[in-house]
Steps between C-alpha positions, in 0.01 A plus 500: 500500500299640793249765404199674655244667278220724621182568307147624552566867549309773323285808533203479735261749654496564875303228672584249230691173517799338339668164542875489462682184405853396587624212288814300568715366222780257573401446861205405720343794682370277779858454617549872555364782707329736257459871549318772312659845505404825332676817404327827419680782318739679733444254783686210652402146411272371775381158598130441442439137583679169530435130551739275686660185372476293817150551638321712243472793739403823330584860580369832373602859534237691699389710204375194307360285779144396425538591132784284367536121520807294417467134406683216330391271218739209525357322198582795276816615679347840556456748783212742482438840649129576494450872540153635577368848577802653330595856585707756308776459758535136392640622168849356460710240326441170677779246530502144622804352667607156617718426801655203678379589849237279659300797627438785261552867573348817359746712692819400325583488132820320598292196598444427130739351251310524172292785358271546207498808279167629623154580372344845500182563698328834447192598697335805354163631392 
């Protein structure tokens, strides 16, 4: 049974950091493109970052460049999203997703075949 589980969310003050975890169950994350998406109340789900299956290329939405870093831990079958200098506008439910494409995309939810249930990130003082 293929399953993605996110964890690591929570409440943090502006300027703080969080590390999100995406764990794969029933499949090997290294064999998939992995994307992180987020959805704030009343807004569309948007792509935040992704890491490709084929060459490890990474992509970020402009609003998080220089603050967020995506990485893989093959030994633990995990993908991380390190989030630094968090801002109130980063508040959202964060989802990880896995897709078959060689090159990942943050522009298309349709590029992903499996989704986790999300983890809440709240940035507030």
